C-alpha positions as CSV (number, residue, x, y, z in Angstrom):
1,M,179.5,65.0,73.0
2,G,176.8,65.6,75.6
3,V,175.4,65.0,79.1
4,L,173.3,62.3,80.4
5,L,170.6,63.6,82.7
6,S,168.2,61.6,84.7
7,C,164.5,62.6,85.4
8,A,161.4,61.0,86.7
9,R,159.8,58.6,84.0
10,E,156.7,60.8,83.7
11,A,158.8,64.0,83.1
12,L,159.6,63.0,79.5
13,P,157.1,61.7,77.1
14,G,159.4,59.8,74.8
15,M,162.4,59.8,72.6
16,G,162.7,62.9,70.4
17,A,160.8,65.2,72.6
18,A,161.3,69.0,72.4
19,F,162.8,70.2,75.7
20,I,164.9,72.8,77.3
21,I,167.0,72.5,80.5
22,A,167.1,75.6,82.7
23,T,168.9,76.6,85.9
24,A,167.5,78.0,89.0
25,D,168.2,81.6,87.7
26,L,166.0,80.7,84.6
27,S,169.0,80.6,82.3
28,V,168.9,78.1,79.3
29,S,171.6,75.5,79.9
30,A,170.6,72.9,77.1
31,V,168.2,72.3,74.3
32,S,167.2,69.1,72.5
33,S,167.3,68.8,68.9
34,A,163.4,68.9,68.7
35,G,163.5,71.9,71.0
36,E,165.9,73.7,68.5
37,M,163.2,73.5,65.8
38,L,160.9,75.5,68.1
39,F,163.3,77.8,69.8
40,G,166.5,78.1,67.8
41,L,170.0,76.7,67.9
42,E,171.3,75.6,71.3
43,E,174.5,77.5,70.9
44,D,172.5,80.7,70.4
45,L,170.2,80.0,73.4
46,L,172.8,79.0,76.0
47,G,172.5,81.5,78.9
48,V,169.4,83.1,77.4
49,P,166.6,83.8,80.0
50,L,163.9,81.2,79.6
51,V,161.2,83.9,79.9
52,S,162.4,85.4,76.6
53,L,161.6,82.1,74.9
54,M,158.2,81.3,76.3
55,K,155.4,82.5,78.6
56,A,152.8,80.7,80.6
57,T,149.2,81.5,80.0
58,G,149.1,82.3,83.8
59,G,152.0,84.8,83.3
60,K,155.7,84.9,83.2
61,E,156.0,84.9,87.0
62,R,154.1,81.6,87.3
63,L,156.4,79.9,84.8
64,A,159.5,81.5,86.6
65,R,158.4,80.2,90.0
66,T,157.5,76.8,88.7
67,V,160.9,76.4,86.8
68,A,163.0,77.9,89.6
69,S,161.4,75.5,92.2
70,A,161.9,72.5,89.9
71,A,165.6,73.5,89.5
72,L,166.2,73.8,93.2
73,R,164.5,70.7,94.5
74,N,162.8,67.4,93.5
75,R,159.3,68.0,92.6
76,P,156.7,66.0,90.5
77,P,155.9,67.3,87.1
78,T,153.8,70.3,86.7
79,V,151.9,71.0,83.3
80,L,151.4,74.8,82.4
81,T,149.9,75.9,79.1
82,M,152.2,78.3,77.3
83,R,153.1,80.2,74.2
84,G,156.5,80.3,72.6
85,L,157.9,83.8,71.9
86,T,160.2,82.7,69.0
87,P,158.7,82.6,65.5
88,N,158.6,78.8,65.1
89,A,157.1,78.4,68.6
90,E,154.6,81.2,67.9
91,A,153.5,79.3,64.8
92,A,153.0,76.2,66.8
93,G,150.1,77.9,68.7
94,L,149.2,77.0,72.3
95,L,151.6,74.5,73.8
96,A,151.8,72.5,77.0
97,A,155.0,72.7,79.0
98,R,155.8,69.8,81.6
99,I,158.2,71.2,84.1
100,S,160.1,68.8,86.4
101,T,163.5,68.2,88.1
102,C,166.4,66.7,86.3
103,Q,170.0,66.0,87.4
104,P,173.0,66.0,87.6
105,P,173.6,68.8,87.8
106,R,170.2,69.8,89.2
107,G,168.1,71.9,86.8
108,A,164.5,72.1,85.4
109,L,163.4,70.0,82.6
110,I,160.8,71.7,80.4
111,T,159.3,69.5,77.9
112,V,157.0,71.2,75.4
113,G,154.3,69.7,73.1
114,P,151.0,70.3,71.6
115,A,148.5,71.7,74.3
116,N,145.8,69.2,73.2
117,L,147.7,66.3,74.4
118,T,146.7,65.8,77.9
119,S,149.4,63.3,78.7
120,L,152.0,65.4,77.0
């Protein structure tokens, strides 16, 4: 069971990465196994607003604009520093979120990793 999505090579740093897929209205539509370890079980997160799980250091509005833009049209990956709002993600400290387009169906791929990794 699952969906095979495609994205730009530079959007996903490797196998087993923590990621969330969000729609243009910022609703969570999928979570990777590693993402579940940070944000919670996928079945509990489907349809949840992304901004209830994470906030960019530049503000929720910046995160929302970047994710919505990636979900609506092809765009190169953008990296924002962020903090998770769930207990496990909060414990991870400052994180980097690489936001890019994935498809089909078109959505935003948000890959999350340690903020000290410049290449995420």
